[in-house]
Every structure is written in C-alpha cells, then in structure tokens.
NUKOLGU-680084 format. One record per residue (C-alpha): chain; x, y, z. Coordinates in nm, 4 decimals, decimal comma. Layout:
REM NUKOLGU-680084
(pt "A"; (X; Y; Z))
...
REM end
This chain:
REM NUKOLGU-680084
(pt "A"; (8,8156; 15,0275; 14,5369))
(pt "A"; (8,9368; 14,7579; 14,2885))
(pt "A"; (8,7303; 14,5793; 14,0238))
(pt "A"; (8,7382; 14,1723; 13,9937))
(pt "A"; (8,6342; 14,0187; 13,6461))
(pt "A"; (8,4474; 13,6808; 13,6210))
(pt "A"; (8,3216; 13,5004; 13,3464))
(pt "A"; (8,3052; 13,1958; 13,0898))
(pt "A"; (8,3884; 13,1080; 12,7549))
(pt "A"; (8,0840; 12,9709; 12,5939))
(pt "A"; (8,0872; 12,8011; 12,2282))
(pt "A"; (7,7920; 12,7216; 11,9877))
(pt "A"; (7,9403; 12,3975; 11,8572))
(pt "A"; (7,5906; 12,2905; 11,6964))
(pt "A"; (7,6383; 12,5893; 11,4593))
(pt "A"; (7,9228; 12,4415; 11,2606))
(pt "A"; (7,7567; 12,0963; 11,2166))
(pt "A"; (7,3973; 12,1616; 11,1737))
(pt "A"; (7,3858; 12,5539; 11,0920))
(pt "A"; (7,2890; 12,8629; 11,2937))
(pt "A"; (6,8969; 12,7665; 11,2704))
(pt "A"; (6,9626; 12,4369; 11,4610))
(pt "A"; (6,7729; 12,4423; 11,8189))
(pt "A"; (7,1190; 12,3349; 11,9915))
(pt "A"; (7,3262; 12,6263; 11,8486))
(pt "A"; (7,1103; 12,8883; 12,0006))
(pt "A"; (7,2969; 13,1505; 12,2054))
(pt "A"; (7,1457; 13,1761; 12,5247))
(pt "A"; (7,3409; 13,1547; 12,8325))
(pt "A"; (7,4211; 12,8282; 12,9470))
(pt "A"; (7,3220; 12,6377; 13,2462))
(pt "A"; (7,6759; 12,6537; 13,3994))
(pt "A"; (7,7270; 13,0178; 13,3113))
(pt "A"; (7,3738; 13,0963; 13,4883))
(pt "A"; (7,4953; 12,9018; 13,7877))
(pt "A"; (7,8348; 13,0627; 13,8211))
(pt "A"; (7,6534; 13,4117; 13,7764))
(pt "A"; (7,3882; 13,3385; 14,0477))
(pt "A"; (7,6414; 13,3612; 14,3022))
(pt "A"; (7,7005; 13,7550; 14,2214))
(pt "A"; (7,3366; 13,8270; 14,0935))
(pt "A"; (7,1700; 14,1016; 14,2939))
(pt "A"; (7,4742; 14,1799; 14,4664))
(pt "A"; (7,5307; 14,5655; 14,4968))
(pt "A"; (7,9101; 14,4539; 14,4008))
(pt "A"; (7,8339; 14,3650; 14,0285))
(pt "A"; (7,8209; 14,6668; 13,8055))
(pt "A"; (7,8153; 14,5255; 13,4594))
(pt "A"; (7,8139; 14,2548; 13,2269))
(pt "A"; (7,9284; 14,2159; 12,8633))
(pt "A"; (8,0491; 13,9560; 12,6112))
(pt "A"; (8,2560; 13,9455; 12,2987))
(pt "A"; (8,2676; 13,6869; 12,0274))
(pt "A"; (8,6225; 13,5585; 11,9311))
(pt "A"; (8,5700; 13,7156; 11,5940))
(pt "A"; (8,6431; 14,0598; 11,7425))
(pt "A"; (8,9957; 13,9838; 11,9340))
(pt "A"; (9,0719; 13,7783; 11,6271))
(pt "A"; (9,0682; 14,0515; 11,4030))
(pt "A"; (9,2143; 14,3195; 11,6399))
(pt "A"; (9,5197; 14,4948; 11,5598))
(pt "A"; (9,7113; 14,4167; 11,8763))
(pt "A"; (10,0303; 14,6517; 11,7992))
(pt "A"; (9,7890; 14,9613; 11,7936))
(pt "A"; (9,9024; 15,1859; 12,0772))
(pt "A"; (9,7150; 15,3833; 12,3013))
(pt "A"; (9,6857; 15,7966; 12,2460))
(pt "A"; (10,0364; 15,8193; 12,4470))
(pt "A"; (10,1783; 15,5613; 12,1935))
(pt "A"; (10,3705; 15,4107; 12,4910))
(pt "A"; (10,1172; 15,1044; 12,5560))
(pt "A"; (9,9719; 14,8694; 12,2761))
(pt "A"; (9,7147; 14,6332; 12,3136))
(pt "A"; (9,9291; 14,3566; 12,3150))
(pt "A"; (10,1171; 14,4891; 12,5854))
(pt "A"; (9,7968; 14,5399; 12,8149))
(pt "A"; (9,5871; 14,2305; 12,7054))
(pt "A"; (9,7793; 14,0154; 12,4549))
(pt "A"; (9,9008; 13,6487; 12,4689))
(pt "A"; (10,2017; 13,7141; 12,7056))
(pt "A"; (9,9465; 13,8667; 12,9809))
(pt "A"; (9,6966; 13,7170; 13,2191))
(pt "A"; (9,4583; 13,7207; 12,9202))
(pt "A"; (9,6825; 13,4791; 12,7332))
(pt "A"; (9,5081; 13,1376; 12,8419))
(pt "A"; (9,1717; 13,3137; 12,7541))
(pt "A"; (9,2712; 13,3922; 12,3915))
(pt "A"; (9,4219; 13,0545; 12,3620))
(pt "A"; (9,1074; 12,8744; 12,4428))
(pt "A"; (8,8934; 13,0821; 12,2482))
(pt "A"; (9,1237; 13,0634; 11,9409))
(pt "A"; (9,0915; 12,6727; 11,9392))
(pt "A"; (8,7316; 12,6798; 12,0024))
(pt "A"; (8,7142; 12,9197; 11,7061))
(pt "A"; (8,9207; 12,7203; 11,4871))
(pt "A"; (8,6706; 12,4266; 11,5358))
(pt "A"; (8,3525; 12,6085; 11,5373))
(pt "A"; (8,4090; 12,9416; 11,3749))
(pt "A"; (8,5100; 13,2648; 11,5447))
(pt "A"; (8,1438; 13,4055; 11,5544))
(pt "A"; (8,0365; 13,0968; 11,7458))
(pt "A"; (8,2638; 13,1443; 12,0524))
(pt "A"; (8,2145; 13,4012; 12,3041))
(pt "A"; (8,3584; 13,5677; 12,6394))
(pt "A"; (8,0700; 13,6589; 12,9009))
(pt "A"; (8,2245; 13,8486; 13,1711))
(pt "A"; (8,0810; 14,0393; 13,4827))
(pt "A"; (8,2367; 14,3001; 13,6817))
(pt "A"; (8,2349; 14,2962; 14,0638))
REM end
C-alpha cells in the first residue's frame, strides 16, 4: 500500500506589515486549504495531517546523514528532489514575509 501526500503552502503576509497581532495575520487554515482538504476529509484513506513552518527546513543541516551514513536529508528531500519546487516557493515567501510566517500544511492519503 502506498501513501500520497497532498497539501498547500500558506503565508501570513500581514504579519510582516502590521505585526503578529493584526487580525489579517491570524494563522487559521485558509478557505482554499479547507476546500482542498474537504475532498479527503472523512475518508478512511486520510491518515494524518501535519504542518511545518519554513523556519525549520531553512535551519536544517541538509548534509546530515541517516544512521547508516549513506543517505543525507539533501539526497532524500533536498532542492534537487521532487521537494525542490516546494522549498523554492517557501524560501521566496520566507524572504518576503519571514520564515515563521510561511508554512506547509500536508495530509497523507
């Protein structure tokens, strides 16, 4: 049995301009995200959701290897993998709006 990952990148653009207490900078799931997830919600196939702010991947040691010493994070999920475009978008948004105001929300199905 295989697992697919679906998700969206979200950004709190108001946080940079008006501050974290501004009502437009609240970190709730966007309407677009809720609509996309609704197609999977309630399905027995959905078995988890998670999120990560760009601050974490931005500060990750991508050269660190697994316990066998043969595979690094960069080899598995770095810029030259299928995750590369995701990191590129998050990196750009993080530069514009700060790393902690950009997040990836995913669900597994």
